[in-house]
C-alpha positions, 0 to 999 in steps of 0.5 A: 500500500503506497501511503504517503506517511509524511503527508499523512502526518503533516495533515494529521497535526495540521489544520487541514479539514478532516475531509482532506485528511481522510481523502488521503487514506481513501486514495491509498485504499483505492491504489492498494486494491485498484478499486473504488473506496470511501470513508463514512463517519457516524453523525453526532447523534449516531443515527446515520453515516455521512460520507466524508471521502470517496475515490473513484465514484461520481457525485451520483454516488454521494446523492445515494449514500449520504446520509446512509442508514445504520442498522441490521437491515442496511447493506454492508456499511450500515450493518458494519456500523450497527454491529461493529463487525467487518462485513464482506459481501462477495457478490452484491448481486446475490446479497438480499440487502443490496437488492435496491442498489444493484442497478446503481452497482452495475452502472458503476462497476461495483460487484463486491464490497468490503466494509470495515468499522472504524473504531475509536480507542474506547471501542466506539464505532466512529465510521466505516471504511468501504472498498468496492471491487469490480469483480467477485472477490474474497479478501486475503489475510494481507487485505484484512490487515491493510484494511485494519491499518487504514481503519486504525489510522482513520480512527486516530484522525477522527478522534483527534479532530473531535478532541480539537473541536471540543477544546476549541469549543471550551476555549471559545466558551471561556473567551465569551465568559471573560468578554462579558465580565465587567472588568478588564482581564489580561494574561501575560507570558514571562516576557510580558506579552499578551496571551489572552485579553478580554474586550474590557481590557483592550480599553486600557492595554495593548499587546505588551505589559505597560511596565515593559512598554515605555511608550504605552507606560507613559499613559499610566501614572500610578499612586501609592496609598499615601499619594506618592508616585509609583515607578514603572518597575513597581507596576502590578504586572512587573511585581507579579512577574517577580512573584508578588500578588498585588491586591487590592492593587494600584490606582492609576490615572490613565490617559486615553487616546483623546487626551482625557484621563480616567481612574483605573485600579489594577491588580495582578498575580503571578501564574505558576506551573506545576513546579512552582515556576513563574510562567506569566501573570494575570492582571485585572483592571477596574474602572474606578473613575466614578468612585474616585471622583465621588469622595463617599464612593471613594471611601467605600471603595478603599474599605472594600479594597483592603478586604480583597484577596487574590490567591494565585493557583499553581497551573499545569495546563493552559486550559486550567490557567483559564479556570484559575483566571476566572476563579481569581477574577470572581474572588476579587469582585466578591469583595467589591460588591456591597449589595447582598443579593448581587453578592449571593449571585456572585458567590454562587458563580464562584462556587460553581467555577471552583467546582468546575475547576475541580472537575476539569483538573481531575479530568486533565489528570485522568486523561494524561495518557489517553485523550479519547477515553479514561477509566471511570473508576479512577476518575470518579474516586479522585474527583470525589476525594478532591470535591470532599477536600474542597467543599466538605467540612470533615467535622460534620460530613463525610463524602465517600465513593464506591466504584466497583466497575472498571470501565473505559468511557469516552472523555466527553461522556466522562466529563458530563458524568463528572459534572453530574456527580459534582452538582449532586454532591454540592447540592447535598452539602448545601441543603442536607446537613443544616446540623448534621446527619439525622441519625445523630451522627456524622453526615454522610454523602455516598457516591456509587457507580456500578453496572445496571442491567446487561449493558447499562450503568447507574450513578447513585448519590445518597445522603442521610440528611434532613430529606426533601420537604413533603410535596416539593417537586425538586425539578420545578423548584430547582435552581441552576444546579439541578437544571444543569443535572437534568440537561446533562442526564438528557444529553447522555440519554439517561434518566434521573430518579429522586427518592426520599429514603428517610433519613436523607435523599437518594438521586439515581441516574441510569445511563445506557451502555 
């Protein structure tokens, strides 16, 4: 098989569309057997096959097979996708399932079809490789090995494409969240260059940290609490790169392009890697012009500013840097909000971001060796331990996990399962134990994940707390957390049952295999 591996590798690690990457493999298959070939991908909801690459067949072929059904009564590729097994049709004219397609097959010189499922590392059927011959033919051992090689290579490209798409979606979500914050946020590398900046920060900063840009630095005049000027080398960003957390920050008079000036407060903190080394800094700029110009508001702002605390968390991954950034920003804002109702909203957001950071940190740890799938038992046990350490008061409540089943699960489904588990644990810790366990002892939250039926699974989160009030419809009266749980369960095609156990409450999520 004359596959151009260098070009295949270049395409795999490059930004080429998945269609271009798979077309190279289809061409190799067509050359290998002097035949026609095609690759299909299972659509996002798993109901049909979509044609992504074809060699040797006209556009009329696409009109007939795209989309193509999946099931036991669908010829060749549809059956292969349904069963996950290779389907060899030696003579399409003698195969009952091919009967509706025989005229088309004759018109395009198709007499034989070999269909090989493309499996992800987790075993999920991601697509099908089809090879069409113009004569009746059985594959030999070398043919089967060659088809498996192309299928494995296709699986790698498909899964990598999906992983990249998911990461890009996460990055886009984080960028959107940052752009909607009412404060300016910028992340700088060790040399003071911008690596991420939100829309609000673009009002104040360019692509280089002001303390390292002489021309832009002239726009900023900083003042210490006693009113003395702050040298450029002591601006918050420069101090953060030296390892200092600068909170509540430095007040600046910033000169805008039109020559007018406004007051801004800038805080900063270092970003560190796993080894504790400084890899950059995060800066937060808040417009305090109105507060500075109104003495009463200024006094309140200064009092709140002295209470602000910004904790820089050690970072081990760019994606986790984003969560630490958002966590720090919300922490700063909580200390600046006087309205109790607004503060409660921000505190809830703060708790959820903290929980999301735990989920994704654990997900990152669990997928270091395999981006496509992970061991659910190890993932859930570690996640529960980290949630207990972050949120549970050990003197009044214990959180435990029992996961007797060993299961490799696609990373996307495992992430959703982790979010469901997190929300149910936080819900129990928040509502179930106003005093302690109702049996007079320690409050207990027990998490269990095991098999259910022949090929299903069940997640149970139970507590021995005060239980649900009589007549309460949890889903109708629920807040964001239970709404998120309900949406994630539906996304996984599962069901959610809520049981009053006296004492306590049990949430049962049943998932298909």
